[in-house]
Each structure stands twice: as C-alpha cells, then as structure tokens.
PDB file of N, CA, C and O in Angstrom, chain B, residues numbered from 101:
ATOM      1  N   MET B 101     -18.060   7.613   1.689  1.00  0.00           N
ATOM      2  CA  MET B 101     -17.829   6.717   0.596  1.00  0.00           C
ATOM      3  C   MET B 101     -17.716   5.304   1.156  1.00  0.00           C
ATOM      4  O   MET B 101     -17.108   5.084   2.203  1.00  0.00           O
ATOM      5  N   GLU B 102     -18.301   4.366   0.452  1.00  0.00           N
ATOM      6  CA  GLU B 102     -18.202   2.973   0.858  1.00  0.00           C
ATOM      7  C   GLU B 102     -17.103   2.306   0.036  1.00  0.00           C
ATOM      8  O   GLU B 102     -17.121   2.357  -1.193  1.00  0.00           O
ATOM      9  N   VAL B 103     -16.152   1.683   0.720  1.00  0.00           N
ATOM     10  CA  VAL B 103     -15.057   0.980   0.057  1.00  0.00           C
ATOM     11  C   VAL B 103     -15.381  -0.510   0.085  1.00  0.00           C
ATOM     12  O   VAL B 103     -15.369  -1.124   1.151  1.00  0.00           O
ATOM     13  N   PRO B 104     -15.672  -1.101  -1.082  1.00  0.00           N
ATOM     14  CA  PRO B 104     -16.094  -2.505  -1.121  1.00  0.00           C
ATOM     15  C   PRO B 104     -14.916  -3.483  -1.146  1.00  0.00           C
ATOM     16  O   PRO B 104     -14.400  -3.799  -2.218  1.00  0.00           O
ATOM     17  N   PHE B 105     -14.494  -3.956   0.007  1.00  0.00           N
ATOM     18  CA  PHE B 105     -13.420  -4.949   0.095  1.00  0.00           C
ATOM     19  C   PHE B 105     -14.032  -6.345   0.044  1.00  0.00           C
ATOM     20  O   PHE B 105     -15.098  -6.588   0.611  1.00  0.00           O
ATOM     21  N   SER B 106     -13.349  -7.256  -0.639  1.00  0.00           N
ATOM     22  CA  SER B 106     -13.754  -8.654  -0.580  1.00  0.00           C
ATOM     23  C   SER B 106     -13.214  -9.233   0.718  1.00  0.00           C
ATOM     24  O   SER B 106     -12.538  -8.532   1.472  1.00  0.00           O
ATOM     25  N   GLU B 107     -13.500 -10.498   0.988  1.00  0.00           N
ATOM     26  CA  GLU B 107     -13.011 -11.095   2.233  1.00  0.00           C
ATOM     27  C   GLU B 107     -11.485 -11.172   2.268  1.00  0.00           C
ATOM     28  O   GLU B 107     -10.906 -11.298   3.347  1.00  0.00           O
ATOM     29  N   ASN B 108     -10.824 -11.098   1.114  1.00  0.00           N
ATOM     30  CA  ASN B 108      -9.359 -11.095   1.067  1.00  0.00           C
ATOM     31  C   ASN B 108      -8.806  -9.690   0.837  1.00  0.00           C
ATOM     32  O   ASN B 108      -7.640  -9.529   0.476  1.00  0.00           O
ATOM     33  N   GLY B 109      -9.639  -8.683   1.044  1.00  0.00           N
ATOM     34  CA  GLY B 109      -9.249  -7.304   0.773  1.00  0.00           C
ATOM     35  C   GLY B 109      -8.113  -6.835   1.649  1.00  0.00           C
ATOM     36  O   GLY B 109      -7.847  -7.403   2.708  1.00  0.00           O
ATOM     37  N   GLY B 110      -7.463  -5.820   1.206  1.00  0.00           N
ATOM     38  CA  GLY B 110      -6.344  -5.253   1.946  1.00  0.00           C
ATOM     39  C   GLY B 110      -5.590  -4.303   1.049  1.00  0.00           C
ATOM     40  O   GLY B 110      -6.181  -3.409   0.443  1.00  0.00           O
ATOM     41  N   PHE B 111      -4.282  -4.490   0.961  1.00  0.00           N
ATOM     42  CA  PHE B 111      -3.468  -3.605   0.157  1.00  0.00           C
ATOM     43  C   PHE B 111      -2.339  -4.409  -0.478  1.00  0.00           C
ATOM     44  O   PHE B 111      -2.019  -5.517  -0.047  1.00  0.00           O
ATOM     45  N   SER B 112      -1.751  -3.823  -1.507  1.00  0.00           N
ATOM     46  CA  SER B 112      -0.573  -4.383  -2.152  1.00  0.00           C
ATOM     47  C   SER B 112       0.464  -3.284  -2.231  1.00  0.00           C
ATOM     48  O   SER B 112       0.127  -2.102  -2.155  1.00  0.00           O
ATOM     49  N   TYR B 113       1.740  -3.667  -2.386  1.00  0.00           N
ATOM     50  CA  TYR B 113       2.769  -2.654  -2.545  1.00  0.00           C
ATOM     51  C   TYR B 113       3.926  -3.157  -3.389  1.00  0.00           C
ATOM     52  O   TYR B 113       4.148  -4.358  -3.543  1.00  0.00           O
ATOM     53  N   ILE B 114       4.660  -2.179  -3.935  1.00  0.00           N
ATOM     54  CA  ILE B 114       5.885  -2.420  -4.687  1.00  0.00           C
ATOM     55  C   ILE B 114       6.933  -1.457  -4.153  1.00  0.00           C
ATOM     56  O   ILE B 114       6.635  -0.291  -3.895  1.00  0.00           O
ATOM     57  N   VAL B 115       8.167  -1.943  -3.985  1.00  0.00           N
ATOM     58  CA  VAL B 115       9.299  -1.087  -3.626  1.00  0.00           C
ATOM     59  C   VAL B 115      10.230  -1.051  -4.835  1.00  0.00           C
ATOM     60  O   VAL B 115      10.589  -2.089  -5.390  1.00  0.00           O
ATOM     61  N   ARG B 116      10.618   0.174  -5.235  1.00  0.00           N
ATOM     62  CA  ARG B 116      11.552   0.351  -6.353  1.00  0.00           C
ATOM     63  C   ARG B 116      12.808   1.066  -5.862  1.00  0.00           C
ATOM     64  O   ARG B 116      12.745   1.898  -4.958  1.00  0.00           O
ATOM     65  N   ASP B 117      13.960   0.730  -6.472  1.00  0.00           N
ATOM     66  CA  ASP B 117      15.208   1.399  -6.109  1.00  0.00           C
ATOM     67  C   ASP B 117      15.330   2.716  -6.871  1.00  0.00           C
ATOM     68  O   ASP B 117      14.411   3.123  -7.583  1.00  0.00           O
ATOM     69  N   GLU B 118      16.493   3.383  -6.710  1.00  0.00           N
ATOM     70  CA  GLU B 118      16.700   4.701  -7.325  1.00  0.00           C
ATOM     71  C   GLU B 118      16.599   4.681  -8.842  1.00  0.00           C
ATOM     72  O   GLU B 118      16.249   5.692  -9.451  1.00  0.00           O
ATOM     73  N   GLU B 119      16.900   3.553  -9.457  1.00  0.00           N
ATOM     74  CA  GLU B 119      16.827   3.433 -10.913  1.00  0.00           C
ATOM     75  C   GLU B 119      15.430   3.028 -11.388  1.00  0.00           C
ATOM     76  O   GLU B 119      15.200   2.911 -12.591  1.00  0.00           O
ATOM     77  N   GLY B 120      14.505   2.816 -10.465  1.00  0.00           N
ATOM     78  CA  GLY B 120      13.152   2.426 -10.821  1.00  0.00           C
ATOM     79  C   GLY B 120      12.962   0.929 -10.955  1.00  0.00           C
ATOM     80  O   GLY B 120      11.901   0.474 -11.382  1.00  0.00           O
ATOM     81  N   ASN B 121      13.991   0.147 -10.589  1.00  0.00           N
ATOM     82  CA  ASN B 121      13.883  -1.312 -10.644  1.00  0.00           C
ATOM     83  C   ASN B 121      13.073  -1.826  -9.461  1.00  0.00           C
ATOM     84  O   ASN B 121      13.261  -1.377  -8.330  1.00  0.00           O
ATOM     85  N   GLU B 122      12.180  -2.759  -9.721  1.00  0.00           N
ATOM     86  CA  GLU B 122      11.378  -3.364  -8.667  1.00  0.00           C
ATOM     87  C   GLU B 122      12.260  -4.262  -7.804  1.00  0.00           C
ATOM     88  O   GLU B 122      12.895  -5.185  -8.313  1.00  0.00           O
ATOM     89  N   VAL B 123      12.300  -3.993  -6.503  1.00  0.00           N
ATOM     90  CA  VAL B 123      13.110  -4.809  -5.597  1.00  0.00           C
ATOM     91  C   VAL B 123      12.259  -5.637  -4.653  1.00  0.00           C
ATOM     92  O   VAL B 123      12.763  -6.563  -4.017  1.00  0.00           O
ATOM     93  N   SER B 124      10.976  -5.317  -4.552  1.00  0.00           N
ATOM     94  CA  SER B 124      10.079  -6.071  -3.685  1.00  0.00           C
ATOM     95  C   SER B 124       8.644  -5.807  -4.108  1.00  0.00           C
ATOM     96  O   SER B 124       8.286  -4.691  -4.484  1.00  0.00           O
ATOM     97  N   GLU B 125       7.830  -6.852  -4.040  1.00  0.00           N
ATOM     98  CA  GLU B 125       6.407  -6.702  -4.343  1.00  0.00           C
ATOM     99  C   GLU B 125       5.648  -7.633  -3.423  1.00  0.00           C
ATOM    100  O   GLU B 125       6.079  -8.756  -3.162  1.00  0.00           O
ATOM    101  N   LYS B 126       4.514  -7.159  -2.935  1.00  0.00           N
ATOM    102  CA  LYS B 126       3.736  -8.012  -2.045  1.00  0.00           C
ATOM    103  C   LYS B 126       2.259  -7.663  -2.122  1.00  0.00           C
ATOM    104  O   LYS B 126       1.874  -6.493  -2.136  1.00  0.00           O
ATOM    105  N   ALA B 127       1.463  -8.685  -2.172  1.00  0.00           N
ATOM    106  CA  ALA B 127       0.030  -8.528  -1.999  1.00  0.00           C
ATOM    107  C   ALA B 127      -0.220  -8.942  -0.561  1.00  0.00           C
ATOM    108  O   ALA B 127       0.018 -10.092  -0.192  1.00  0.00           O
ATOM    109  N   ALA B 128      -0.690  -8.028   0.239  1.00  0.00           N
ATOM    110  CA  ALA B 128      -0.870  -8.300   1.662  1.00  0.00           C
ATOM    111  C   ALA B 128      -2.327  -8.166   2.029  1.00  0.00           C
ATOM    112  O   ALA B 128      -3.020  -7.274   1.540  1.00  0.00           O
ATOM    113  N   THR B 129      -2.783  -9.030   2.870  1.00  0.00           N
ATOM    114  CA  THR B 129      -4.133  -8.871   3.393  1.00  0.00           C
ATOM    115  C   THR B 129      -4.028  -8.292   4.782  1.00  0.00           C
ATOM    116  O   THR B 129      -3.073  -8.548   5.516  1.00  0.00           O
ATOM    117  N   GLN B 130      -4.988  -7.540   5.112  1.00  0.00           N
ATOM    118  CA  GLN B 130      -5.031  -6.876   6.408  1.00  0.00           C
ATOM    119  C   GLN B 130      -6.455  -7.002   6.912  1.00  0.00           C
ATOM    120  O   GLN B 130      -7.380  -7.173   6.118  1.00  0.00           O
ATOM    121  N   GLU B 131      -6.641  -6.921   8.187  1.00  0.00           N
ATOM    122  CA  GLU B 131      -7.996  -7.013   8.724  1.00  0.00           C
ATOM    123  C   GLU B 131      -8.752  -5.724   8.433  1.00  0.00           C
ATOM    124  O   GLU B 131      -8.886  -4.850   9.289  1.00  0.00           O
ATOM    125  N   ILE B 132      -9.243  -5.633   7.197  1.00  0.00           N
ATOM    126  CA  ILE B 132     -10.062  -4.497   6.786  1.00  0.00           C
ATOM    127  C   ILE B 132     -11.487  -5.006   6.656  1.00  0.00           C
ATOM    128  O   ILE B 132     -11.746  -6.017   6.003  1.00  0.00           O
ATOM    129  N   GLU B 133     -12.397  -4.297   7.283  1.00  0.00           N
ATOM    130  CA  GLU B 133     -13.797  -4.719   7.248  1.00  0.00           C
ATOM    131  C   GLU B 133     -14.314  -4.726   5.811  1.00  0.00           C
ATOM    132  O   GLU B 133     -13.967  -3.852   5.017  1.00  0.00           O
ATOM    133  N   THR B 134     -15.138  -5.706   5.485  1.00  0.00           N
ATOM    134  CA  THR B 134     -15.786  -5.741   4.184  1.00  0.00           C
ATOM    135  C   THR B 134     -16.710  -4.537   4.073  1.00  0.00           C
ATOM    136  O   THR B 134     -17.450  -4.231   5.007  1.00  0.00           O
ATOM    137  N   ASN B 135     -16.669  -3.854   2.936  1.00  0.00           N
ATOM    138  CA  ASN B 135     -17.504  -2.683   2.668  1.00  0.00           C
ATOM    139  C   ASN B 135     -17.396  -1.635   3.778  1.00  0.00           C
ATOM    140  O   ASN B 135     -18.396  -1.231   4.372  1.00  0.00           O
ATOM    141  N   GLN B 136     -16.174  -1.213   4.038  1.00  0.00           N
ATOM    142  CA  GLN B 136     -15.913  -0.210   5.067  1.00  0.00           C
ATOM    143  C   GLN B 136     -16.362   1.168   4.574  1.00  0.00           C
ATOM    144  O   GLN B 136     -16.133   1.522   3.418  1.00  0.00           O
ATOM    145  N   VAL B 137     -16.997   1.936   5.447  1.00  0.00           N
ATOM    146  CA  VAL B 137     -17.453   3.280   5.116  1.00  0.00           C
ATOM    147  C   VAL B 137     -16.432   4.285   5.646  1.00  0.00           C
ATOM    148  O   VAL B 137     -16.093   4.287   6.830  1.00  0.00           O
ATOM    149  N   ILE B 138     -15.950   5.142   4.738  1.00  0.00           N
ATOM    150  CA  ILE B 138     -14.956   6.166   5.087  1.00  0.00           C
ATOM    151  C   ILE B 138     -15.616   7.528   4.931  1.00  0.00           C
ATOM    152  O   ILE B 138     -16.101   7.863   3.850  1.00  0.00           O
ATOM    153  N   SER B 139     -15.637   8.307   5.992  1.00  0.00           N
ATOM    154  CA  SER B 139     -16.217   9.647   5.954  1.00  0.00           C
ATOM    155  C   SER B 139     -15.183  10.654   5.471  1.00  0.00           C
ATOM    156  O   SER B 139     -13.984  10.376   5.485  1.00  0.00           O
ATOM    157  N   ALA B 140     -15.648  11.821   5.043  1.00  0.00           N
ATOM    158  CA  ALA B 140     -14.743  12.886   4.602  1.00  0.00           C
ATOM    159  C   ALA B 140     -13.733  13.189   5.701  1.00  0.00           C
ATOM    160  O   ALA B 140     -14.106  13.345   6.864  1.00  0.00           O
ATOM    161  N   GLY B 141     -12.472  13.272   5.340  1.00  0.00           N
ATOM    162  CA  GLY B 141     -11.417  13.576   6.295  1.00  0.00           C
ATOM    163  C   GLY B 141     -10.848  12.358   6.990  1.00  0.00           C
ATOM    164  O   GLY B 141      -9.831  12.474   7.674  1.00  0.00           O
ATOM    165  N   GLU B 142     -11.466  11.188   6.842  1.00  0.00           N
ATOM    166  CA  GLU B 142     -10.943   9.966   7.446  1.00  0.00           C
ATOM    167  C   GLU B 142      -9.997   9.281   6.469  1.00  0.00           C
ATOM    168  O   GLU B 142      -9.947   9.624   5.288  1.00  0.00           O
ATOM    169  N   SER B 143      -9.251   8.311   6.977  1.00  0.00           N
ATOM    170  CA  SER B 143      -8.334   7.572   6.120  1.00  0.00           C
ATOM    171  C   SER B 143      -8.236   6.130   6.584  1.00  0.00           C
ATOM    172  O   SER B 143      -8.647   5.784   7.691  1.00  0.00           O
ATOM    173  N   ILE B 144      -7.688   5.305   5.722  1.00  0.00           N
ATOM    174  CA  ILE B 144      -7.357   3.926   6.065  1.00  0.00           C
ATOM    175  C   ILE B 144      -5.848   3.886   6.199  1.00  0.00           C
ATOM    176  O   ILE B 144      -5.139   4.389   5.328  1.00  0.00           O
ATOM    177  N   SER B 145      -5.348   3.302   7.265  1.00  0.00           N
ATOM    178  CA  SER B 145      -3.895   3.221   7.426  1.00  0.00           C
ATOM    179  C   SER B 145      -3.471   1.760   7.559  1.00  0.00           C
ATOM    180  O   SER B 145      -4.251   0.899   7.967  1.00  0.00           O
ATOM    181  N   ALA B 146      -2.235   1.512   7.210  1.00  0.00           N
ATOM    182  CA  ALA B 146      -1.679   0.166   7.276  1.00  0.00           C
ATOM    183  C   ALA B 146      -0.237   0.249   7.727  1.00  0.00           C
ATOM    184  O   ALA B 146       0.459   1.215   7.411  1.00  0.00           O
ATOM    185  N   THR B 147       0.212  -0.738   8.452  1.00  0.00           N
ATOM    186  CA  THR B 147       1.612  -0.813   8.862  1.00  0.00           C
ATOM    187  C   THR B 147       2.331  -1.777   7.939  1.00  0.00           C
ATOM    188  O   THR B 147       1.931  -2.933   7.797  1.00  0.00           O
ATOM    189  N   ILE B 148       3.393  -1.296   7.313  1.00  0.00           N
ATOM    190  CA  ILE B 148       4.212  -2.123   6.435  1.00  0.00           C
ATOM    191  C   ILE B 148       5.621  -2.113   7.004  1.00  0.00           C
ATOM    192  O   ILE B 148       6.227  -1.052   7.151  1.00  0.00           O
ATOM    193  N   ILE B 149       6.139  -3.282   7.322  1.00  0.00           N
ATOM    194  CA  ILE B 149       7.489  -3.388   7.878  1.00  0.00           C
ATOM    195  C   ILE B 149       8.424  -3.828   6.764  1.00  0.00           C
ATOM    196  O   ILE B 149       8.271  -4.908   6.194  1.00  0.00           O
ATOM    197  N   LEU B 150       9.389  -2.977   6.465  1.00  0.00           N
ATOM    198  CA  LEU B 150      10.373  -3.258   5.420  1.00  0.00           C
ATOM    199  C   LEU B 150      11.737  -3.391   6.078  1.00  0.00           C
ATOM    200  O   LEU B 150      12.097  -2.579   6.929  1.00  0.00           O
ATOM    201  N   TYR B 151      12.496  -4.407   5.691  1.00  0.00           N
ATOM    202  CA  TYR B 151      13.837  -4.575   6.253  1.00  0.00           C
ATOM    203  C   TYR B 151      14.719  -5.296   5.248  1.00  0.00           C
ATOM    204  O   TYR B 151      14.228  -5.923   4.309  1.00  0.00           O
ATOM    205  N   GLY B 152      16.032  -5.198   5.455  1.00  0.00           N
ATOM    206  CA  GLY B 152      16.979  -5.899   4.598  1.00  0.00           C
ATOM    207  C   GLY B 152      17.399  -5.129   3.365  1.00  0.00           C
ATOM    208  O   GLY B 152      18.003  -5.706   2.462  1.00  0.00           O
ATOM    209  N   TYR B 153      17.099  -3.845   3.301  1.00  0.00           N
ATOM    210  CA  TYR B 153      17.482  -3.057   2.137  1.00  0.00           C
ATOM    211  C   TYR B 153      18.866  -2.449   2.334  1.00  0.00           C
ATOM    212  O   TYR B 153      19.226  -2.044   3.439  1.00  0.00           O
ATOM    213  N   GLU B 154      19.640  -2.388   1.249  1.00  0.00           N
ATOM    214  CA  GLU B 154      20.949  -1.755   1.284  1.00  0.00           C
ATOM    215  C   GLU B 154      20.778  -0.244   1.338  1.00  0.00           C
ATOM    216  O   GLU B 154      19.684   0.270   1.106  1.00  0.00           O
ATOM    217  N   LYS B 155      21.866   0.472   1.646  1.00  0.00           N
ATOM    218  CA  LYS B 155      21.809   1.932   1.670  1.00  0.00           C
ATOM    219  C   LYS B 155      21.341   2.442   0.316  1.00  0.00           C
ATOM    220  O   LYS B 155      21.722   1.927  -0.735  1.00  0.00           O
ATOM    221  N   GLY B 156      20.501   3.473   0.375  1.00  0.00           N
ATOM    222  CA  GLY B 156      20.006   4.076  -0.856  1.00  0.00           C
ATOM    223  C   GLY B 156      18.627   4.669  -0.663  1.00  0.00           C
ATOM    224  O   GLY B 156      18.072   4.640   0.435  1.00  0.00           O
ATOM    225  N   THR B 157      18.083   5.204  -1.735  1.00  0.00           N
ATOM    226  CA  THR B 157      16.759   5.811  -1.724  1.00  0.00           C
ATOM    227  C   THR B 157      15.805   4.888  -2.474  1.00  0.00           C
ATOM    228  O   THR B 157      16.137   4.352  -3.532  1.00  0.00           O
ATOM    229  N   TYR B 158      14.629   4.716  -1.912  1.00  0.00           N
ATOM    230  CA  TYR B 158      13.637   3.797  -2.468  1.00  0.00           C
ATOM    231  C   TYR B 158      12.288   4.494  -2.563  1.00  0.00           C
ATOM    232  O   TYR B 158      12.032   5.492  -1.889  1.00  0.00           O
ATOM    233  N   GLU B 159      11.433   3.944  -3.414  1.00  0.00           N
ATOM    234  CA  GLU B 159      10.071   4.437  -3.556  1.00  0.00           C
ATOM    235  C   GLU B 159       9.122   3.290  -3.215  1.00  0.00           C
ATOM    236  O   GLU B 159       9.216   2.201  -3.782  1.00  0.00           O
ATOM    237  N   LEU B 160       8.221   3.549  -2.292  1.00  0.00           N
ATOM    238  CA  LEU B 160       7.202   2.581  -1.887  1.00  0.00           C
ATOM    239  C   LEU B 160       5.871   3.041  -2.460  1.00  0.00           C
ATOM    240  O   LEU B 160       5.408   4.140  -2.153  1.00  0.00           O
ATOM    241  N   GLU B 161       5.249   2.205  -3.295  1.00  0.00           N
ATOM    242  CA  GLU B 161       3.925   2.502  -3.832  1.00  0.00           C
ATOM    243  C   GLU B 161       2.939   1.504  -3.246  1.00  0.00           C
ATOM    244  O   GLU B 161       3.129   0.294  -3.362  1.00  0.00           O
ATOM    245  N   VAL B 162       1.890   2.010  -2.621  1.00  0.00           N
ATOM    246  CA  VAL B 162       0.879   1.183  -1.959  1.00  0.00           C
ATOM    247  C   VAL B 162      -0.476   1.502  -2.566  1.00  0.00           C
ATOM    248  O   VAL B 162      -0.772   2.658  -2.867  1.00  0.00           O
ATOM    249  N   TRP B 163      -1.308   0.464  -2.748  1.00  0.00           N
ATOM    250  CA  TRP B 163      -2.662   0.688  -3.237  1.00  0.00           C
ATOM    251  C   TRP B 163      -3.632  -0.279  -2.581  1.00  0.00           C
ATOM    252  O   TRP B 163      -3.244  -1.351  -2.117  1.00  0.00           O
ATOM    253  N   LEU B 164      -4.896   0.114  -2.550  1.00  0.00           N
ATOM    254  CA  LEU B 164      -5.945  -0.713  -1.964  1.00  0.00           C
ATOM    255  C   LEU B 164      -6.330  -1.832  -2.917  1.00  0.00           C
ATOM    256  O   LEU B 164      -6.401  -1.626  -4.129  1.00  0.00           O
ATOM    257  N   ASP B 165      -6.575  -2.997  -2.379  1.00  0.00           N
ATOM    258  CA  ASP B 165      -7.144  -4.106  -3.144  1.00  0.00           C
ATOM    259  C   ASP B 165      -8.637  -4.136  -2.844  1.00  0.00           C
ATOM    260  O   ASP B 165      -9.089  -4.836  -1.939  1.00  0.00           O
ATOM    261  N   SER B 166      -9.385  -3.372  -3.611  1.00  0.00           N
ATOM    262  CA  SER B 166     -10.830  -3.316  -3.420  1.00  0.00           C
ATOM    263  C   SER B 166     -11.502  -3.405  -4.778  1.00  0.00           C
ATOM    264  O   SER B 166     -10.832  -3.520  -5.804  1.00  0.00           O
ATOM    265  N   ASP B 167     -12.809  -3.354  -4.780  1.00  0.00           N
ATOM    266  CA  ASP B 167     -13.556  -3.435  -6.024  1.00  0.00           C
ATOM    267  C   ASP B 167     -13.791  -2.063  -6.657  1.00  0.00           C
ATOM    268  O   ASP B 167     -14.537  -1.959  -7.630  1.00  0.00           O
ATOM    269  N   LEU B 168     -13.171  -1.014  -6.127  1.00  0.00           N
ATOM    270  CA  LEU B 168     -13.311   0.319  -6.699  1.00  0.00           C
ATOM    271  C   LEU B 168     -12.452   0.452  -7.950  1.00  0.00           C
ATOM    272  O   LEU B 168     -11.420  -0.208  -8.074  1.00  0.00           O
ATOM    273  N   GLU B 169     -12.881   1.310  -8.879  1.00  0.00           N
ATOM    274  CA  GLU B 169     -12.069   1.569 -10.063  1.00  0.00           C
ATOM    275  C   GLU B 169     -10.810   2.344  -9.702  1.00  0.00           C
ATOM    276  O   GLU B 169      -9.748   2.081 -10.266  1.00  0.00           O
ATOM    277  N   ASN B 170     -10.904   3.290  -8.779  1.00  0.00           N
ATOM    278  CA  ASN B 170      -9.745   4.049  -8.312  1.00  0.00           C
ATOM    279  C   ASN B 170      -9.114   3.267  -7.175  1.00  0.00           C
ATOM    280  O   ASN B 170      -9.777   2.984  -6.176  1.00  0.00           O
ATOM    281  N   THR B 171      -7.841   2.912  -7.311  1.00  0.00           N
ATOM    282  CA  THR B 171      -7.185   2.090  -6.297  1.00  0.00           C
ATOM    283  C   THR B 171      -6.552   2.916  -5.179  1.00  0.00           C
ATOM    284  O   THR B 171      -5.965   2.346  -4.258  1.00  0.00           O
ATOM    285  N   TYR B 172      -6.655   4.223  -5.236  1.00  0.00           N
ATOM    286  CA  TYR B 172      -6.150   5.106  -4.190  1.00  0.00           C
ATOM    287  C   TYR B 172      -4.700   4.815  -3.844  1.00  0.00           C
ATOM    288  O   TYR B 172      -4.370   4.452  -2.715  1.00  0.00           O
ATOM    289  N   ASN B 173      -3.840   4.982  -4.846  1.00  0.00           N
ATOM    290  CA  ASN B 173      -2.406   4.771  -4.655  1.00  0.00           C
ATOM    291  C   ASN B 173      -1.808   5.839  -3.761  1.00  0.00           C
ATOM    292  O   ASN B 173      -2.261   6.983  -3.740  1.00  0.00           O
ATOM    293  N   GLN B 174      -0.779   5.443  -3.023  1.00  0.00           N
ATOM    294  CA  GLN B 174       0.018   6.374  -2.217  1.00  0.00           C
ATOM    295  C   GLN B 174       1.473   6.017  -2.465  1.00  0.00           C
ATOM    296  O   GLN B 174       1.847   4.847  -2.377  1.00  0.00           O
ATOM    297  N   THR B 175       2.303   7.018  -2.777  1.00  0.00           N
ATOM    298  CA  THR B 175       3.716   6.782  -3.009  1.00  0.00           C
ATOM    299  C   THR B 175       4.534   7.525  -1.968  1.00  0.00           C
ATOM    300  O   THR B 175       4.295   8.702  -1.699  1.00  0.00           O
ATOM    301  N   ILE B 176       5.507   6.826  -1.384  1.00  0.00           N
ATOM    302  CA  ILE B 176       6.350   7.395  -0.345  1.00  0.00           C
ATOM    303  C   ILE B 176       7.800   7.118  -0.724  1.00  0.00           C
ATOM    304  O   ILE B 176       8.145   5.988  -1.070  1.00  0.00           O
ATOM    305  N   VAL B 177       8.647   8.134  -0.662  1.00  0.00           N
ATOM    306  CA  VAL B 177      10.085   7.960  -0.914  1.00  0.00           C
ATOM    307  C   VAL B 177      10.769   7.902   0.443  1.00  0.00           C
ATOM    308  O   VAL B 177      10.501   8.727   1.317  1.00  0.00           O
ATOM    309  N   PHE B 178      11.667   6.913   0.618  1.00  0.00           N
ATOM    310  CA  PHE B 178      12.392   6.797   1.876  1.00  0.00           C
ATOM    311  C   PHE B 178      13.850   6.456   1.596  1.00  0.00           C
ATOM    312  O   PHE B 178      14.190   5.924   0.539  1.00  0.00           O
ATOM    313  N   THR B 179      14.708   6.776   2.570  1.00  0.00           N
ATOM    314  CA  THR B 179      16.150   6.554   2.431  1.00  0.00           C
ATOM    315  C   THR B 179      16.642   5.636   3.539  1.00  0.00           C
ATOM    316  O   THR B 179      16.265   5.790   4.700  1.00  0.00           O
ATOM    317  N   VAL B 180      17.486   4.683   3.172  1.00  0.00           N
ATOM    318  CA  VAL B 180      18.148   3.803   4.133  1.00  0.00           C
ATOM    319  C   VAL B 180      19.578   4.292   4.258  1.00  0.00           C
ATOM    320  O   VAL B 180      20.315   4.312   3.272  1.00  0.00           O
ATOM    321  N   ASP B 181      19.980   4.689   5.467  1.00  0.00           N
ATOM    322  CA  ASP B 181      21.353   5.189   5.700  1.00  0.00           C
ATOM    323  C   ASP B 181      22.281   4.085   6.116  1.00  0.00           C
ATOM    324  O   ASP B 181      23.465   4.329   6.350  1.00  0.00           O
TER     325      ASP B 181
END
C-alpha cells in the first residue's frame, strides 16, 4: 500500500484523562518519506515523549496525517504511578 504523505506529513495525537477530558493535543511532523510504500506485515512507528502528567490512567490516540481516507488510528492506555 502506498501512503501519500505531504511534505508536512507525520502524525497527530490526543491524550485524554480517565474522565475522557482532553489534556494534551499535538500535530507533530516526523521525517516520513513522501508517498511511503508499506508492505504487508510492515508498520510505521513513531516516538512520542510524554511528560509532566499527574498520577492516573490516560489514553493516547495517535493517527497518521496523510491523504488517505483511513487515518489508521492507534489507541494506547497508559498509567502514571
């Protein structure tokens, strides 16, 4: 599959707290090649550094900023002790 990224392509994310309130949002660009080809079984990965959160459970939702109709969202739940 060819993923058509613009020159500002990358990913965006939102962090929500346990009540579902948005606590952080960011549109981030990453060095992703324009029109990157992804073969079956391959993936695109990104490093997101989050800090400064109080103790609790949070939900991180990440999606690709590309020209595809499907944004390929990924949701991860994490806990700060």
